[in-house]
C-alpha positions, 0 to 999 in steps of 0.5 A: 212287176215282180216275177216269182215261181208262185206268180207275178206281183203287179204294183199299181201306184196311185197318185194324189190325183187318182181315185182310190177306190179299190175293186175286187180283181176276181169274183168269189168269197173273201176268205181273209182280210188282214190289217197290218200296222206299219210305216208310211213310206212313199208308196212307190218305195219298194220297201212300202210292200213290206213296211207300210200300213196295209190291208190284205185281202184274199179272194177265192173263186175260180182261183185264189187272188191276194192283193194288198192296199198299201198306205203311202206318206200322205195316205194314212187311212185305209177304209175296208168296205168288205169283210171275210165271208162276204161274196164279191163279184169281179169289179165290186168296190172293196175299199178306199185308200186316202191319197197317194197309195199303192195296190199290190196284186199277186197274179197266179202263174197260170195267168198271162199278164196283160200289163207292162211296167209303165202302163196306166190302168183304170179301176173296173175296166183294165184287165191285168191278166187272163187265164192261160187255160179255161177254168 
């Protein structure tokens, strides 16, 4: 977890034993999807967020959320299933990352985190954050 004035970054490491289907953290419209070519450092390496191959999604609904699917040393393929302009519901399957990878999610500052460093989360059921105020 990294805190900044513009929000908190929650990084979720996926080992080779985890399911690598990434779900939308919020409902809304996919306003951007950016593929960034890069290295294949170990996914838990801090530099992976900046240097590794990744697919970045921006979903805008009740608020705008940005999240990155980051390929690791073993994961050398990211397979997006959703494209810009498509509507998604919270929990919809967005993409697949092949083995040992990471997902970084930027949580807006108007949300309280429900997770701490070391917590285990499950796709489609773990709530990472909640809005401080009703939307």
